[in-house]
Every structure is written in structure tokens, then in C-alpha cells.
N, C-alpha and C positions, 0 to 999 in steps of 0.2 A: 451301451449307455445306461447309467444308473437310473432307476425309477425316480420319478419327480411328480409333483402335483401340478397338473397342466393349469388349474385355474389360478395358481399363484405366479404364473409366468407369462399370462397372456390375458388380453381384455378382448371380449368378442360379444356379438349380439346375434341372435338367430332371427330369421324372417322367413315366413313361408313364401314360396315362389308361386305366383299365379299361373293360369294356363298359358299366358303369352310366353313363359319361359320354355315351354315344350314345342311351341310352333314358330317362334321367332327368336331374334337376339335380343338380350337386354344389356343395358349399359350400366356397369358397376363402376363406381367412382369413389375415390378417396382424396379428400382435400387435407392437406397438411400446412399449416401456417405456423411459424415460429414467433417467438416474442411474448411479452406480457399479456397480450390480447389474442394469442394464438389459440389454435385448436386442431384437433384431428377429427375429421367427419366422414362417416360412410354413408354413401347414397345409392340409391337404385332408381334408374331412369330419372334422375334429377330430384328425387325426393329423399330428404334426410332420413336416415334410419337410426343412427347412433352417433353420439358426439362426446368427445372429451376435451374440455377446456383446459387452459393453462392454470386457472384458479384451483382446479381440483388436484393438482400436484404441487403447487407453490403455497397455497393457503389451506393447509391441511388441519383438521382438529387437533388441538393440543391438550395434554394433561398438565398438571401442576409443574411437573419437572420438565416439560416440553421435550419429551424423548421421541416424539414421532418425526421421523426425518422428513425434512423439506427438500423437494427435488426441483429440478429446472426443466423447462420445456425442451423436449428433444430437438437438437439442432445439428448433431454430427451426421455425416453421410451414412446412409443406409441403403440396403438393397430392397427391391420390391420383388418379392417372390410369389408366384401364382401357384396356389395349392389346388391342383385339379385332381387330387386322389378321390377315388370312389369308395365309399364305405359299403359294407354288406349289412350293417345294422344300424347306421345312423339315419334316423328319420323314416325310413322304410326298409323292408326286407324283400328280397326276391322270392317269388313262389317257389315252395318246395326246395329250399337250399340243400345242395348236396345230392340231389336225385333229379329225375326228369322234371323239366319245368312245369308241364301241365299236369303232373301227377296222374290221376286216373282219367282226366280229361272230362270230369263232370262239372267242374266249377267254371261258369261262363266268364266270371272277372279274370280268374287266373289265366284262362285261355286267350283272352283278348291281350293281357299284358304279354304273355309269351309270344303272341303272334307279332308284337312290335320289335321283338329281338332280331338282330343286334341293334342296339341303340348307341348313339354317338353324342358326345358333348363337344361342340365345336367353339373355337375362339376366333373371332373375326379380326380383332386388332387389339393392340396395346398402345396407347398413346400416353406421352408424358408432357405436361405443359408447366411453364414457368411464368409467373406474374412479373413482368418487366416494366410496370408502371412507375411513374416518377413521384407518386404519392404515398409510397410504402413507409412504414415507420422505421426508425433507425435501428431497432432490434430484429428487424426481419431479415433472416439469412437464407431466404430461399434461393437455392442454386441447384443446377441440374449438372451432373457429372461425377466422375470418380475421384477427382482430386481438386475440389474448390479452393479458392485462395484463402477463405477464411479458416479452412480446416485441411491443411496440407497432408492428405492421407498418404500419398506417395512417399513423401519424406519420412513419416512416421513408420510405415511398413519397412522401408529399406533400413531404418535404424533399429528395427526390432525383428529382423527377419527370423530369428530363432523361435519366436512366438507364433509365426504364421506357417512354418514348415517343419517337417520331421523326416525321419529316415524313409517312411512309407509315402510321404507327400512332399517331395522336394520342390523347391521353387524352380520353375521353368520359364524361360523367356519365350514369348509367343511372337511368331513372325507371320502377321497377316491373318487370314481366314475369316475376317468379319464380312458380313453380307454387304454388298455394295451394287449400285446401279451404274455408275460412271466412274472414271479415273479420279474425278475429284473427291470421291468418298474415301480414297486411299492415299491421301497426301497430307503433308504437314500444315498446309493452309493455302488460301488463294486470296488475291486482292484484285477487285474490280473484275471478277470472273476469271482471272488468269492465274494458275498455279505460280506461286513463288518458288517452290521447290518440289520437283516431282519425286516423291519418295516411295511410291508404289503405285500399281495399276490394278484396274479391276478385271479379273479373268474368271469367266464363267460364274459371275455373280459373287466372287469371293476376292477379297484384297490379297494381292501378292506384292511383298516388299521388293524394291528395286535392287537392294543388296543386303548383306547381314549386318551392315552399319545401322540399319533402321529396324525397329521392332515394334511391337505392339499389335493389337488387332487390326488397326488401320494404318499401320506403318508411320507412326507420328512420334515415335521415341527414338532419339539418337543414342543408341547404346550398342556396344560391341557384343559380339557373340561370346566373348571370353568372360568368365566370372571366376572369381577366387574367393576362398574362404579365409577368414581371419578370426580365430577362436570360434565363437558361435555366430558371429555376424557374417553376412554374405555381402561382399563388396563388389559392385559392378563397375566395370571399366568403360568409361565413355570415349566417344570418338571412333576413329577407324579401327578395324580388327587388329588385335595385338600381333598376329602373324605377318600382316601386311606392313606394319610399323617396323617390326624387327627385320624384315626382308630389306626394306629400303634403307634402313640405318646401316645394315651390313654392307650393302652395295656402295653406300656413301664412303664408308671406312675404307673398303678395298680400293676404291678409285683414288682416295686421298693417299693412301700408301703407294699406289702405283705411281701417282704424280710425283711424289717426293723422291722415289727411286729413280724415275726418268730424269728429273732435273739433276740429281747428284751425278748420274752417269754422264749426262752431257757436260756438266762442269769439269769432271775428272778428264774427260777426252780432250776438252779445250786446253786444260792445264799441261797435259802431256805434249800436245801439239806445240805449245809455246816453248817448252823446254827444248824441243828438238830443233826449233828454227832460231833460237837466240845464240849469237857468237860467243865464244869463251873470252873473258876479260883477263888480260895479262898485267900482273902487278910489276912496276918498274922501280920501286923503291921510293925514297923520300923525294917530295917535290922541291925544286929549287926555283927561287925568284931571280930572274935576270934582269938587270937594269941596263939598257943600252947607253953607251957612251961612259960607262963608269966600271971601274974594276971592283964591283961588288957581287957578292954571291952569297945568298942567305939560305940556310937550310931551315925550312919552316918547322919540320918535325923536331929537329934538336934545339931549335931556338925557343920553341914553346915549352919543351921539356926542361930546358936548363934554367930558363928565367920564368918559371911558372908563377911564382909569387908577384912578379912585376907586370902581369898581364892585366891586372885590374886597376882601375883608377880610384 
């Protein structure tokens, strides 16, 4: 990564930790409210430490040409990353770095610090809250989740997959593995306490999808295990697995061909049987009409032929 100026890309505030941070847990809190009256506020044990309001980025000082860009309050989905890195030089330095911790053992303060090693930094819990009150302003877009309705993150990523993956970091479909306590944590949803569709189960505190037709950490995405690439975009196939669909389709086609062949064979056999049982027809020549009591004999064939033009009225 190329070098950059950290101060130009981040806003932070430092605050010394009192003794309680070394003997008990402290509650670190970040409040993020969107809208024209929004703010981002950092707190420690309920006490505000630092705050950035919407006005500071939407009502910035301007020169005559008004070239200072005006920004909007952050509202798109973001990740919360816990930075638990320990520095060897930020705030304090360990005794005698690079050598024996106690040195020659003559410094009482150094000896007491070294006696406490190894030290541990523990995290008790991480909680995420959302304000669901009915008195929120119209421009409040506070939502929890990776794909909120106001900002369809999933749709954007799938439409720009080439910007989120490369040869060394290909896009991969995840099948389960999220932490869980019960089977309800690994299914598409439930109603009145009863799952509407069981798409996964909880196995040893980890979600396991019921089939490859369901994916996602909690088995809530209806997606095939087949993916195909078209140019630089990655298109996902929804529904049952492609192999299963092709197999069923092939079986249906074979059954249809077999049915047609069987029907044709039966028809041919029936026709041959009829030909064998039908008696031969003997031709006896032109028919004659006989009229009892009269000496008349009329050849129908010759009469129609000889007087053809007189047969019509």
C-alpha cells in the first residue's frame, strides 16, 4: 500500500484511560444518527468524548468562489471494525524493549510492570442497537443489516462484481458457518415462532445449510452453487442447482421419446392385425339397376358417362 497521511483520512480523539480500565471493563460507545440534525458521537461509560455534527460537513466555510466542497451526512452501509492492535510506542513503551524486561533488576517500577506480564485485553461483548421509535425525522435512515432497503448493497455488488474481486481474491459463495444457538438462527424466517421454511440447522453452534440451494452465513439466500462469468461480471444462477435441473430435464425428454415410440409401435401392430383379418373385395364390373315387372336394364356406369352433360339441372 502506498504511503498516505493518516490525519487526512481519519477523524479521531484521544482520551487517557483511568485506573478502572485496568481492573474492570469499560463501555465504549458510538452513536451514529443520519439526517440534517444527525451526528457521530464517541462515548466512554456514558460520557461524551468527541462529536461530529452534520453542520460541520454540510455548512462548511466558503471563500468568494465557494470552492470548498459541501458533503452530506454519511448514510450508506458501513462496517464496524474493532481495532485491537497493540502498539509498542503509542502512549507508552515497554521496559527495555528488545532485551530482558527487567534489565539489571534495579528499577523497582520496571520490576513491578514486568511482574504483571503477560497482560491481556479482553472484550466482553459487542452490541448493536437500532432506534425503532415512531418519532424519528423523515431523513433518518438508521438501519441495521448488510442490505438495507434504502441502499440495496447486494444489488450493487452483484452488478459490479469486478470491482470487488480479482484473481487473488475471487468471489466465493458462503454456505453457513455463522454462529448460532438454535435452528431458528439458521433459517429463512419464522412466523409466530414456527419456521416457515427450514433452510438450515444449527450444528455444534454453527449454521449448516440444508442443501446447496441455500447459501449465506445463515442459509437465508436462495442461490444455486453454480456461477458463471460473462465478460467481467459474475452472474449468479438462482433456484435449484443447475445439475439437478439438467438431470430432471433429460429424464423428462427421454420419457417423452419413449412414450411416443411406444404409442407408434402399438398403432403399427394394430394396423397390421386389421390387414390380416379383413376379407378381400372382388370387383364384379359395372352395376346394373333392375326394375321388377319391366323389361328395363340400365347400366349406371355407361349412362353417367354417355350423358354426362345432362346430369345437371
